[in-house]
N, C-alpha and C positions, 0 to 999 in steps of 0.2 A: 980487204976491197972485195971480196962476195958480195958483202952486205948493201956494199957503194954501187957496186954493179947492179944487181938487181933492182936497190930503188931508180936507177936513173932507167935500167928498162920497164919500170912499171910507169915512170914517169913520162916516157916516150909512147906507153903503148895509151896514155891518157892523153897524148895531145893527138897522138892518131885517131883515137874513136872521139875525140870531141867532150872527152868525161872531165870538164874544168871544174865541175862539182868535188870529186875525187881529188884533183890536186890542191883547190881551196881548203879542204877538208884534211887534208893530210900536212899542211901547213900549220893550220890553227890547232891542232891537236884532238884528240878524243873527246874530252870534256867539254871543250872550249864549243867546236863546231857539234856537236849533237845536243847539247842541252843551252846554249847560245841563240850562235844562230839560225837554227832553224826553230825554234821556239819561242824567241823574242825578238820581235814579234812572232806570233805563229801565224804563220804564212799561208797554211795549207789550208785548202777549200772543201775537202771532202774526204770523207774515210769509203776506199772501196777493200769488201770482203765477201772474197771469193775462192771457195773450196778446191781443190780439185775435181774434176769433173762436172762442173757446171757453167762451161761455157770462158774460163777469165781468160783464156789467151785471146778470144775473139772481144771479148770487153775490151781489154786490158789496147789492142790496138785499136779498134774503134775512138776509144777515149784519147789517144796519144793522136790519132790524125786527126782530131777534132781539137786538137792544142789543147785539152785537159791535163794533161800531162800526169799520168799516174807515175808513181815512185819506178823506178826500173828493176827494181828489186823485188820480186815475190816477196819473197821469204824476211818477215820482220821478226823473226826467231832467231834469226844471226847476225842481227843489228851490230854495227861496228862505225866507225869514224868516217865509212866511205858510202855508206847507206843512204843517211836522210839529211845530207845538206843541199840546200835549191836554192840556188838564186831566180826562180822561176814566179812569177807574178801571180798564176796558177795552177796549183798541182795537188795532187793528190797521196794521200799515206795508204798502201795497200800490204792487204794483211790475209794471208792465204791457211792458216791454222791455228789453232788454239794455242793460245800463249801460256797455260798455268804453268807451264814446268820450263818456261824461259824467262831465267831472272832480268837480263837484258832488255828484252821485249815488255813484261810488264814494267820495268821502271821507266822506259821511253814511252808507254800509254799514260802513265800517270801523272808524267810532265804536261800532258798535253792539257789546255783548258778553255780554247776556241769551239763552242758548240757548232758544228758542220752537218749536211745534209752525209747519211750514211749507205752508201749503196749497197746491199746482200745479194749475191746470187746467188739463186736456190735452182736447183731441176729435182724431178721426179727419182725419189732414192734408186729404185730399180734400175732407171735409165743409166745412172751412175755408176751402178755394179757391172750393170753390161758393158757399159764403156771402159771400167776397170780393165775386164777380163778379156775385151777383143783390143786394149792395150798391149796388156801381156802376150796376146795371140801375137799381134802383130811384132811385139820384139823375140819372140820365140821363131817368127816364120824368117826376120831377115838375120837372124842370128842361123837359120839353117833348119830349124825344128819346124812341126807343124801340129802341134796343138797344145792345149792348154787346158788346169784344172781350175773349175769354179771353185773348188773347196780350199785350194790354197789362196785364190785369189781374194776369200772371205775371209780366211786366217789372217792373210795381212792386215787386212782392215782393223780386222780385233786388235789384230797386235798394235798398229799405230795409236788405236784410238785409247787402248791403257797408256802409250808415252807419250804422244802429243799429235792429236787429233788433227787431219787436216783432210777430210771425208765429212759429208755430210753433219757440219756444224752450223747449222743455219740457225739456231738459238745460243751455244754456246758462241760463240765469236762476236755478236752483236752484245750480249750482257757484259764482253770484256770493254766495251766501247761506250757505254751507257751514259758516263758522266758528260761525255763531249757531243752526244747525241740531238742535232736539233731537230732533226726527223728520219725514221726510220722506212727505207724503203726497198721493199721487197722486189727483185726483179727476176723472173723467171727465165731459162734460158730461151722457150720459144720466142723471149721478146726480142733476142737475139738472132733470130731469123732471117733469109736473105729479105723478106717481105717488111718484116717491123724493125730491122736492125735501127736506119736511119732515124725512125721517129724516136723509138727507146732512147738513144744518144742525144738525139735530139732535146726530149725531156729530161732526162740526166744534166745536159751542158746549159740548159735555163736556170736549173735548180742551183747551179756554182757561179751566175753570172757569165755565161757565153750566148748570145743569143742569135749567134750566127755561124754554121758550119762552114766553111768555106771549101772544104773536099769536096768533090764531087761522089754524088750519089751513089754511085754503081760500084767504089769500095767498098759498101757497107752491103753489099749483096754478096761478097764475097766468102766463102768458106775457107777462115780461116786456120781452123787444125782439126784433124780427126785422129783415132787413134793410128791408123799406118802413117798418116802425114808425119807425125811427130817421129817416127822413128827413120824417117829418109834422111836427117842433116851426120852428113859424113866430113872428115878432115882426111885431104892428102897430102903427104910429106912425098914431093916427086924431086926425083936426082936425075938431071937432064944435061949431061955434056959440062960436068962439071958445076953445075948450078943448082941450087935447091930451090923448089917453090911449094910455100904450103896452099895449098886452095880446099876452100869448103864449099861442099854442094848442102845447102842449108832453102828449107820452103822461103818463098819470097817475102813474106811478112813478116820474117822473125827478122830481116835485115833492116827492117824501118827504122829503128832507131840506133841503129849501128854506122860506123861510119866504113863499111868494107867497102873494098874498091870491086865493082861489078865487073868479072870479065862477060859473061852473057846471063840473059835472060829466057827462060825455053817455058813454052806456054804449052804443055805439053796434053794432049786430048784425052789418051787414055789414062794420065793420073790425077787429070782435069784440075791442075792448079798450076799457080804458076812457081819456075824452079829456079833460083838464083844459082851462078856460079861464080864464087866471090876469091880475091886474093885474099890473104889474112899473113898475119906475122909480122916479123919488122920490113923496114925500105918497102913500102907497098908500092910508092912512083917509081922509084928505078926497077923491080921485078916486073912490074907492067911494061916499062920500057924494053928489057930484054924479052918479055913473051914478044911483043909487038915487031919486034924488029928481026927474029927469027923465025920463019915458016915450019920449021921444024919442030920448035919446042912449041908453039901453037899448035901444030898438028896431033902431037902426044899428048899434051894436056887435054885433047878435044875427044881424041880415043879412047880414053882413059875414064872421062867422065859419061862418053858415051855407053860405054861396058858397061858402068855402073847403074846407069839409068834402066837399061834393058832388062839387069838383071831384077832390080826396080820393079819394073814392069810384071816380070811372071811373079814376080812375090805376091805382087796386088791383085792381079789374076786369083792367087792361091786363096789369098784373105779373103775375098769376096766369096767364094764358096765356105769357107770355113767359118766367118765370124758368126758371133753368139746375137743370140735374140732374146730381147725382154721375157718371152713367152720360157725359153730354156732357164732363165734364171728363175721365175715364179716356181715351174717345174720342180726343179732342185730344193727350191724351201718346203715344198709339198713333201718330199722324199725324205729331208732331213732335218727335222723339228726342235734339233738342238740350236742349230743356226739360226732356223727361223725366231725361235723364243727369243735369242740372243739379238739377234738385228730387230724384231717388234720391240721391245725395252728402249733399245738406244734409239731408236729411228720417231717413236713417241714422244720422247722427250725433244729429241732436236725439229720434230715438225710442229711442236707448239708453239712455238712464237710466231711460226707461219701462217699458224692457224689463228691466232689473235690478231698479227696484223694484216694480212693478206689471207683469208680464208678461201677467196676465189682460187687463186695457185693453188693451194692443196687438193681443190675440187677438180682443177685439172686436171691431175695425175693418175690417169688411168689404170698405170702398172702397178703403183703404190695402193690405190683399192684394192686390186687383184690379190695384192700383198697381203693385207690386210683382213680379206672373206676367207684366208685361208685356215682351214678347221683343225 
């Protein structure tokens, strides 16, 4: 009975969020859905390679809004029967890490045989490290701390690089898709800035057969995510008058591909981004009805969320005073030659492909140049 109940709950959730591909894939079975429907005919139109810290969230959302539909899951390494079934006319396969240690991921890639454009996002490696340090700092601040260790973050990068790399894989990742690469296109994160993003997405869309973007240009000027914004998301299980309510606070752009019921959109000048207050969980329609019919419930939810946002604002202010700059990362490497030597070797390999296919991008990396000049 428990298994049947779990399957029924999953089915209801798929209907609620519009995840019809999961339903079809579940009915067809793993082998059929994975290696037949997705691949025969092989309907994917592009590959998106975007390791952590390179602007993958922005690129994902921009491509989604342009109706290029990148796959919902970033992690091809955890591929299962729900990941890669798509009825879309145009969609992209997304990979955010080295697949060498993933048998299922490599098996999936080996089945692909249609050559398509491969977009690979890159960024100044020192800026990636700075972003990782600040992400850790933001997480610590949200949790009540106020410091971060550059050393510990660098050690975590090295550990992940030994096990399953998902940073700096500018050469490793494209090499795993060479057999289906029609054209390898490197895109620097600066090309996703508010000034350049629209033209960059327009260029990418033309490569895959989309000649018109109907989304307003203003959308592409938005800052999709930063180190602290990614830590805003929070779930609340509220119990009011013998009723339970599942409420989620999340950066607005992160709900664009989900069917959450939005209670309220907050455009906060201090946090400088849109925040969505959503209803999640089961029976969303009846839950919304209860909230709208009872002012006490509505006020309780609003007071809870407002208190949370005020706390977030104070932590934003603290974060702004403590966040690390690239120059501090450079200084750390100057003082810690062991880490410098390890990262120099790693980065020399991973930037080699970018130097070959897009040397102008590497030439534009100010902080990586400073890193290489360390004696």
